[in-house]
Structures are given as structure tokens and as C-alpha cells.
KOLZA-439131 format. One line per field, with one value per atom (N, C-alpha, C, O): x, y, z; atom name; residue number from 1; residue in three letters. Coordinates in pm, 1 decimal. Example, Ala and Ser with C-alpha at 12.3 -4.5 7.8 and 13.67 -1.06 7.14 Angstrom:
REM residues 2
xx = [1319.0	1230.0	1320.0	1423.6	1285.0	1367.0	1290.0	1340.9]
yy = [-569.0	-450.0	-330.0	-331.9	-225.0	-106.0	3.0	113.8]
zz = [780.0	780.0	780.0	846.5	708.0	714.0	787.0	803.9]
site = [N	CA	C	O	N	CA	C	O]
pos = [1	1	1	1	2	2	2	2]
code = [ALA	ALA	ALA	ALA	SER	SER	SER	SER]
//
This chain:
REM residues 74
xx = [-1295.2	-1343.8	-1382.8	-1409.5	-1385.0	-1410.1	-1290.1	-1311.3	-1182.2	-957.7	-1054.8	-1071.0	-1115.4	-1054.2	-1145.5	-1075.2	-1303.0	-1361.4	-1334.5	-1365.0	-1195.1	-1100.6	-1054.4	-1044.3	-1014.2	-850.6	-920.8	-840.1	-1052.2	-1124.9	-1126.3	-1027.7	-1219.1	-1249.0	-1133.6	-1164.2	-1025.8	-948.6	-891.8	-883.1	-871.6	-853.9	-947.8	-906.7	-1077.0	-1172.5	-1112.2	-1116.8	-1102.4	-1034.3	-940.7	-924.5	-867.9	-768.3	-674.3	-563.9	-806.9	-855.7	-874.8	-800.3	-1073.1	-1108.3	-1015.7	-1010.8	-939.2	-831.6	-783.5	-851.4	-671.7	-595.0	-668.1	-620.6	-847.7	-933.2	-869.6	-781.7	-969.3	-963.3	-856.8	-886.5	-670.9	-603.5	-617.1	-676.3	-579.2	-592.3	-674.9	-635.6	-784.7	-875.9	-832.3	-824.8	-786.5	-714.4	-610.7	-545.3	-546.4	-391.5	-457.2	-567.3	-253.0	-285.5	-305.1	-345.1	-228.2	-223.3	-399.6	-446.4	-445.6	-614.5	-652.3	-680.3	-627.1	-696.7	-760.4	-872.2	-608.6	-601.4	-632.5	-678.3	-596.3	-698.6	-855.9	-891.1	-933.4	-1017.5	-1133.8	-1249.9	-1029.1	-1072.1	-997.9	-1028.3	-924.9	-821.5	-873.7	-818.7	-976.4	-1005.6	-1036.6	-1000.3	-1129.2	-1074.3	-938.7	-936.8	-850.5	-739.6	-685.5	-654.2	-695.2	-688.3	-734.6	-672.2	-864.5	-896.8	-861.4	-879.1	-831.9	-780.4	-678.8	-638.9	-568.4	-408.2	-476.5	-489.9	-562.2	-521.4	-525.4	-452.6	-662.9	-774.5	-630.9	-583.0	-547.2	-481.7	-333.4	-273.4	-323.1	-220.7	-239.9	-173.3	-396.7	-407.4	-480.5	-574.7	-437.3	-521.5	-360.4	-349.2	-261.7	-169.5	-70.2	40.3	-134.4	-1.8	-141.4	-96.0	-300.6	-349.6	-298.5	-242.3	-322.6	-269.8	-132.7	-101.3	-49.7	148.8	151.9	193.6	104.7	216.2	110.9	146.8	72.9	4.8	-13.4	-56.9	28.5	44.6	207.2	249.3	265.1	417.8	421.9	511.9	299.6	364.6	314.8	365.2	196.3	159.3	266.3	310.9	319.9	451.0	563.8	652.4	558.2	714.8	722.7	825.7	664.8	713.1	774.0	752.2	919.7	981.6	1057.9	1125.9	1066.9	1102.2	1045.5	1115.7	852.7	767.8	838.4	866.6	850.9	881.3	1029.5	1053.3	1105.8	1278.8	1199.1	1233.1	1147.1	1126.3	1023.4	1034.6	980.5	884.5	995.0	1007.2	1072.1	1190.0	1300.7	1358.0	1289.6	1384.5	1291.9	1344.1	1161.9	1068.3	1102.9	1171.0	1057.8	1046.4	1167.3	1122.6	1376.0	1412.4	1499.4	1598.2	1404.5	1401.0	1315.2	1313.1]
yy = [2262.2	2238.1	2107.1	2068.0	2057.9	1839.3	1841.8	1810.8	1886.5	1853.9	1815.5	1707.1	2000.5	2050.5	1941.2	1846.9	1886.6	1799.0	1717.9	1676.6	1646.9	1470.9	1471.3	1377.2	1629.7	1623.2	1658.9	1662.4	1713.8	1698.0	1570.5	1503.3	1532.3	1374.3	1274.2	1163.4	1269.4	1186.2	1298.0	1223.4	1372.2	1474.0	1396.6	1363.3	1377.1	1368.5	1145.3	1053.6	1140.7	993.8	915.5	794.3	1036.9	1001.7	1038.9	1026.0	1085.3	1116.5	1042.5	982.6	1009.0	900.4	759.4	691.3	717.6	630.5	652.6	612.5	707.4	759.4	749.8	678.7	824.5	792.1	699.7	687.8	587.7	441.0	331.2	229.1	395.3	352.6	364.9	273.1	450.4	526.6	457.9	402.9	450.7	390.3	275.2	251.0	160.5	30.2	63.9	-21.8	137.2	145.5	4.8	-25.5	-63.1	-118.1	-97.0	-156.0	48.0	97.0	119.7	25.9	138.4	233.6	110.3	103.8	-10.7	-105.0	-172.3	-182.5	-204.8	-238.6	-145.8	-151.2	-54.2	113.7	137.8	252.1	47.1	14.0	-69.9	-48.4	-205.9	-286.6	-363.4	-480.1	-358.5	-485.7	-628.1	-722.5	-602.6	-779.6	-850.2	-967.7	-778.3	-810.3	-925.2	-1048.0	-834.7	-817.8	-971.6	-1087.6	-905.9	-1086.1	-1171.1	-1272.5	-1162.8	-1385.0	-1361.8	-1475.4	-1297.8	-1355.1	-1383.3	-1483.5	-1306.4	-1407.5	-1499.1	-1573.5	-1502.6	-1660.0	-1773.9	-1870.1	-1710.6	-1821.9	-1850.1	-1963.4	-1721.0	-1744.1	-1873.5	-1953.7	-1854.1	-1965.8	-2101.9	-2202.5	-2068.6	-2272.4	-2304.9	-2381.1	-2226.5	-2283.9	-2328.3	-2417.6	-2251.5	-2267.6	-2405.9	-2441.7	-2470.1	-2484.4	-2645.8	-2755.5	-2645.6	-2758.5	-2825.2	-2934.4	-2760.7	-2826.1	-2787.4	-2820.1	-2686.6	-2698.9	-2819.3	-2822.9	-2921.3	-3050.8	-3078.0	-3039.6	-3099.2	-3174.4	-3079.3	-3125.0	-2924.6	-2854.6	-2869.3	-2888.4	-2841.5	-2896.3	-3023.2	-3040.4	-3167.1	-3301.9	-3277.5	-3327.5	-3180.6	-3203.5	-3141.8	-3202.1	-2943.4	-2903.8	-2998.3	-2997.3	-3072.3	-3150.2	-3288.1	-3340.3	-3340.4	-3489.8	-3642.5	-3762.6	-3481.3	-3622.7	-3651.3	-3753.8	-3540.1	-3564.7	-3713.3	-3791.1	-3717.1	-3843.4	-3990.2	-4081.9	-3956.2	-4074.6	-4113.7	-4234.3	-4037.8	-4089.9	-4101.4	-3988.6	-4140.8	-4110.1	-4289.0	-4361.1	-4341.0	-4461.1	-4541.9	-4616.8	-4517.7	-4591.0	-4651.1	-4758.6	-4508.9	-4569.6	-4668.1	-4729.5	-4680.4	-4645.6	-4893.5	-4979.9	-4896.7	-4993.6	-5049.8	-5150.1	-5069.6	-5045.6	-5127.1	-5200.5	-5071.5	-5127.2	-5133.0	-5202.9]
zz = [452.8	557.5	589.0	702.6	513.8	462.3	617.7	734.9	556.7	551.2	727.1	783.1	781.9	915.1	922.5	958.9	903.7	975.5	1031.4	1143.3	860.7	910.3	1031.7	1110.5	1049.1	1123.6	1181.2	1274.1	1247.1	1423.2	1427.5	1457.7	1402.8	1441.3	1397.1	1441.0	1335.1	1417.6	1558.4	1656.0	1579.8	1698.5	1815.0	1926.1	1765.5	1903.8	1841.2	1923.2	1808.3	1790.9	1838.8	1853.6	1864.9	1895.3	2089.9	2142.7	2122.3	2289.2	2342.9	2420.4	2295.3	2356.6	2355.4	2457.8	2228.2	2302.8	2357.4	2452.0	2416.9	2517.8	2610.5	2699.0	2649.7	2758.4	2808.2	2893.6	2693.5	2716.7	2775.0	2837.0	2726.0	2729.8	2864.7	2921.6	2925.5	3076.0	3147.9	3250.8	3112.0	3185.0	3223.6	3344.1	3106.2	3194.4	3202.7	3143.3	3239.6	3295.6	3436.4	3482.4	3465.6	3502.9	3766.9	3867.2	3711.2	3895.7	3817.6	3882.3	3786.3	3778.2	3896.4	4016.1	3740.6	3734.3	3926.7	3977.4	3980.6	4141.6	4234.2	4348.3	4157.3	4276.6	4230.4	4201.3	4225.4	4161.1	4211.9	4246.6	4198.2	4209.4	4286.5	4261.5	4358.7	4500.8	4436.4	4379.7	4465.7	4533.0	4432.8	4428.0	4306.3	4209.2	4139.9	4131.1	4105.5	4069.3	4196.4	4169.8	4317.2	4337.1	4363.2	4394.9	4360.0	4317.7	4146.5	4102.6	4060.5	3925.3	3949.0	3889.6	4057.6	4034.3	4023.3	3926.2	4196.7	4279.8	4160.6	4136.1	4086.9	3989.2	3908.0	3914.2	3814.2	3732.0	3784.0	3712.4	3882.4	3989.3	4007.4	3983.1	4078.1	4069.4	3990.5	4011.8	3825.2	3696.0	3615.0	3531.0	3659.7	3628.0	3733.4	3692.8	3870.7	3921.0	3889.7	3922.3	3828.6	3912.4	3694.4	3685.7	3584.1	3441.0	3351.4	3237.0	3472.5	3461.0	3380.2	3264.4	3448.0	3460.5	3304.0	3192.7	3312.3	3196.7	3066.6	2960.9	3084.9	2988.2	2897.5	2783.4	3059.6	2984.8	2922.9	2840.7	2957.7	2933.2	2758.5	2658.0	2770.8	2631.4	2531.4	2433.8	2590.6	2478.9	2479.6	2394.2	2569.4	2577.9	2555.4	2598.1	2515.8	2499.1	2498.6	2482.8	2545.4	2535.6	2636.9	2629.8	2793.6	2860.7	2954.8	3019.4	2927.6	2896.1	2888.9	2966.0	2743.1	2635.5	2755.9	2762.6	2828.3	2813.3	2993.3	3029.1	3077.6	3245.3	3153.8	3252.9	3093.7	2998.3	3033.0	3129.9	2943.6	2884.4	3056.7	3074.3	3167.1	3240.4	3331.8	3424.8	3304.3	3397.9	3332.9	3388.3	3268.5	3151.9	3185.2	3240.8	3199.4	3219.9	3354.8	3353.6	3476.7	3558.6	3615.6	3716.9]
site = [N	CA	C	O	N	CA	C	O	N	CA	C	O	N	CA	C	O	N	CA	C	O	N	CA	C	O	N	CA	C	O	N	CA	C	O	N	CA	C	O	N	CA	C	O	N	CA	C	O	N	CA	C	O	N	CA	C	O	N	CA	C	O	N	CA	C	O	N	CA	C	O	N	CA	C	O	N	CA	C	O	N	CA	C	O	N	CA	C	O	N	CA	C	O	N	CA	C	O	N	CA	C	O	N	CA	C	O	N	CA	C	O	N	CA	C	O	N	CA	C	O	N	CA	C	O	N	CA	C	O	N	CA	C	O	N	CA	C	O	N	CA	C	O	N	CA	C	O	N	CA	C	O	N	CA	C	O	N	CA	C	O	N	CA	C	O	N	CA	C	O	N	CA	C	O	N	CA	C	O	N	CA	C	O	N	CA	C	O	N	CA	C	O	N	CA	C	O	N	CA	C	O	N	CA	C	O	N	CA	C	O	N	CA	C	O	N	CA	C	O	N	CA	C	O	N	CA	C	O	N	CA	C	O	N	CA	C	O	N	CA	C	O	N	CA	C	O	N	CA	C	O	N	CA	C	O	N	CA	C	O	N	CA	C	O	N	CA	C	O	N	CA	C	O	N	CA	C	O	N	CA	C	O	N	CA	C	O	N	CA	C	O	N	CA	C	O	N	CA	C	O	N	CA	C	O	N	CA	C	O	N	CA	C	O	N	CA	C	O	N	CA	C	O	N	CA	C	O	N	CA	C	O]
pos = [1	1	1	1	2	2	2	2	3	3	3	3	4	4	4	4	5	5	5	5	6	6	6	6	7	7	7	7	8	8	8	8	9	9	9	9	10	10	10	10	11	11	11	11	12	12	12	12	13	13	13	13	14	14	14	14	15	15	15	15	16	16	16	16	17	17	17	17	18	18	18	18	19	19	19	19	20	20	20	20	21	21	21	21	22	22	22	22	23	23	23	23	24	24	24	24	25	25	25	25	26	26	26	26	27	27	27	27	28	28	28	28	29	29	29	29	30	30	30	30	31	31	31	31	32	32	32	32	33	33	33	33	34	34	34	34	35	35	35	35	36	36	36	36	37	37	37	37	38	38	38	38	39	39	39	39	40	40	40	40	41	41	41	41	42	42	42	42	43	43	43	43	44	44	44	44	45	45	45	45	46	46	46	46	47	47	47	47	48	48	48	48	49	49	49	49	50	50	50	50	51	51	51	51	52	52	52	52	53	53	53	53	54	54	54	54	55	55	55	55	56	56	56	56	57	57	57	57	58	58	58	58	59	59	59	59	60	60	60	60	61	61	61	61	62	62	62	62	63	63	63	63	64	64	64	64	65	65	65	65	66	66	66	66	67	67	67	67	68	68	68	68	69	69	69	69	70	70	70	70	71	71	71	71	72	72	72	72	73	73	73	73	74	74	74	74]
code = [MET	MET	MET	MET	GLU	GLU	GLU	GLU	ARG	ARG	ARG	ARG	ASN	ASN	ASN	ASN	LYS	LYS	LYS	LYS	LYS	LYS	LYS	LYS	GLU	GLU	GLU	GLU	LEU	LEU	LEU	LEU	THR	THR	THR	THR	ILE	ILE	ILE	ILE	GLU	GLU	GLU	GLU	GLU	GLU	GLU	GLU	ALA	ALA	ALA	ALA	LYS	LYS	LYS	LYS	ALA	ALA	ALA	ALA	ASN	ASN	ASN	ASN	PHE	PHE	PHE	PHE	ARG	ARG	ARG	ARG	SER	SER	SER	SER	ALA	ALA	ALA	ALA	MET	MET	MET	MET	MET	MET	MET	MET	GLU	GLU	GLU	GLU	MET	MET	MET	MET	ASP	ASP	ASP	ASP	PRO	PRO	PRO	PRO	VAL	VAL	VAL	VAL	SER	SER	SER	SER	VAL	VAL	VAL	VAL	ILE	ILE	ILE	ILE	ARG	ARG	ARG	ARG	LYS	LYS	LYS	LYS	ARG	ARG	ARG	ARG	PRO	PRO	PRO	PRO	ILE	ILE	ILE	ILE	HIS	HIS	HIS	HIS	VAL	VAL	VAL	VAL	LEU	LEU	LEU	LEU	GLY	GLY	GLY	GLY	ALA	ALA	ALA	ALA	ALA	ALA	ALA	ALA	VAL	VAL	VAL	VAL	LEU	LEU	LEU	LEU	ALA	ALA	ALA	ALA	GLY	GLY	GLY	GLY	LEU	LEU	LEU	LEU	THR	THR	THR	THR	VAL	VAL	VAL	VAL	GLY	GLY	GLY	GLY	ILE	ILE	ILE	ILE	ALA	ALA	ALA	ALA	GLY	GLY	GLY	GLY	LYS	LYS	LYS	LYS	LYS	LYS	LYS	LYS	ILE	ILE	ILE	ILE	SER	SER	SER	SER	ARG	ARG	ARG	ARG	ALA	ALA	ALA	ALA	LEU	LEU	LEU	LEU	LEU	LEU	LEU	LEU	PRO	PRO	PRO	PRO	GLY	GLY	GLY	GLY	SER	SER	SER	SER	GLY	GLY	GLY	GLY	LEU	LEU	LEU	LEU	VAL	VAL	VAL	VAL	LEU	LEU	LEU	LEU	GLY	GLY	GLY	GLY	LEU	LEU	LEU	LEU	ILE	ILE	ILE	ILE	LYS	LYS	LYS	LYS	LYS	LYS	LYS	LYS	LEU	LEU	LEU	LEU	ILE	ILE	ILE	ILE]
//
């Protein structure tokens, strides 16, 4: 009896998980809220465009050092 209850609970959890994952499916999210998705994409693009150079310089400082040396030599 208890094992049967446990299996039922596991099956319910699996079903809930599946329904939650289907709810967050990208296609269904885009269909439900196209304006929100478009706004998020534009905001992400602007953020990367503005902060992109700063991020690349922070991660790869070597190019900045080389450019600094070249400017001093010229």
C-alpha cells in the first residue's frame, strides 16, 4: 500500500514537472507574449552592445596592452 502511494506520488511529480516544462517551452512563451519576448531581445542586444567592449576588455586585457604599447611607440 505504502509503495503504491509512493509510486503514485512520483508519477504525480513527473506529470507536474512535464506540465511545467511544457509551459516554459520557448515556442509557447513566444506565442503567449510576443511583445515581451521582442522587448527582452532588444534589451539584451542593447546591453551587449553597450557593455560588450567593456566585457571583452575585462576578459581579454592583452589586446588593450598591445594597443597601449603601439600608441606609445608611435
